[in-house]
C-alpha positions as CSV (number, residue, x, y, z in Angstrom):
1,A,-13.3,29.5,-9.9
2,H,-15.0,26.7,-8.1
3,I,-14.7,24.5,-10.7
4,L,-11.2,25.1,-12.0
5,F,-10.3,24.4,-8.0
6,T,-12.5,21.5,-8.2
7,T,-10.7,19.9,-11.5
8,R,-7.8,20.8,-10.2
9,C,-7.8,18.5,-7.0
10,A,-8.9,16.2,-9.2
11,E,-5.5,16.4,-11.1
12,I,-3.7,15.9,-7.7
13,D,-6.0,12.9,-6.8
14,D,-5.3,11.4,-10.0
15,D,-1.4,12.3,-10.0
16,N,-1.2,10.7,-6.4
17,L,-3.2,7.2,-7.8
18,I,-0.8,6.9,-10.6
19,A,2.2,7.4,-8.5
20,Q,1.1,4.8,-5.9
21,H,0.2,2.7,-8.6
22,V,4.2,3.1,-10.1
23,D,5.4,2.2,-6.7
24,Y,3.6,-0.6,-5.5
25,Y,4.5,-1.8,-8.9
26,E,7.8,-1.0,-9.0
27,N,8.8,-2.0,-5.3
28,Y,6.5,-4.5,-4.1
29,N,6.7,-7.8,-5.5
30,I,3.5,-10.4,-5.7
31,K,4.4,-12.0,-2.3
32,M,4.4,-8.5,-0.5
33,L,1.4,-7.5,-2.2
34,K,-0.8,-10.4,-1.3
35,H,0.3,-9.8,2.7
36,I,-0.9,-6.4,2.6
37,A,-4.0,-7.4,0.9
38,T,-4.4,-9.9,3.7
39,Y,-3.7,-7.0,6.6
40,Y,-6.5,-5.4,4.6
41,N,-8.9,-8.3,4.6
42,I,-9.0,-7.9,0.7
43,L,-10.2,-10.8,-1.3
44,K,-7.1,-11.7,-3.6
45,R,-8.9,-14.2,-5.4
46,K,-7.4,-15.1,-8.8
47,Y,-6.3,-11.2,-9.0
48,N,-3.0,-10.3,-11.0
49,K,-0.4,-7.6,-9.9
50,S,-2.4,-5.0,-11.0
51,Q,-5.1,-5.6,-9.8
52,I,-4.3,-6.5,-6.2
53,I,-2.8,-3.2,-6.4
54,D,-5.7,-1.3,-7.3
55,E,-7.2,-3.2,-4.7
56,I,-5.0,-2.0,-2.0
57,I,-4.9,1.8,-3.3
58,Q,-8.8,2.2,-3.4
59,F,-8.7,0.4,0.1
60,E,-6.2,2.8,1.4
61,N,-7.6,6.0,0.0
62,N,-10.8,5.4,2.0
63,S,-10.7,7.6,5.1
64,Q,-12.1,5.0,7.1
65,N,-9.5,2.7,6.8
66,S,-6.9,5.5,7.5
67,L,-5.8,3.7,11.2
68,M,-5.0,0.6,9.8
69,V,-3.4,2.1,7.0
70,Y,-1.5,4.0,9.6
71,N,-0.9,0.8,11.5
72,R,-0.1,-1.6,8.3
73,K,2.5,0.8,7.2
74,R,4.2,1.5,10.8
75,F,4.4,-2.0,11.6
76,W,6.2,-3.0,7.8
77,H,8.6,-0.5,8.6
78,Y,9.1,-2.0,12.2
79,I,9.5,-5.3,10.2
80,T,12.0,-3.8,7.8
81,E,14.1,-2.2,10.5
82,L,14.6,-5.7,12.6
83,K,15.7,-7.6,9.2
84,N,18.0,-4.8,8.9
85,D,19.2,-5.4,12.4
86,S,22.1,-7.3,12.8
87,F,21.2,-9.1,15.9
88,F,17.4,-9.2,15.4
89,S,17.7,-10.2,11.6
90,K,18.1,-13.6,12.9
91,Y,15.0,-13.3,14.9
92,V,12.7,-12.1,11.8
93,I,11.1,-14.3,9.2
94,F,9.0,-12.3,7.2
95,N,9.0,-12.2,3.4
């Protein structure tokens, strides 16, 4: 039973990683991904979109980085909210 449980957890992890990759690939452009990579201090070199996404996902799924990941997502949300506000959108330049 333990082997079945371990295998099932690995399948769930794989499914989550695939879902994360699809989300980043479909919803983020290369410039946005480079902003995220820069925030995480990930060297971007000459990576293509998929390679940058893989590096981001690897970083974000390392439990030692959870606070930084939480903060990045929180700050990204705040920027989005400000950009969508009729008053603050004039003052936010982030793309």
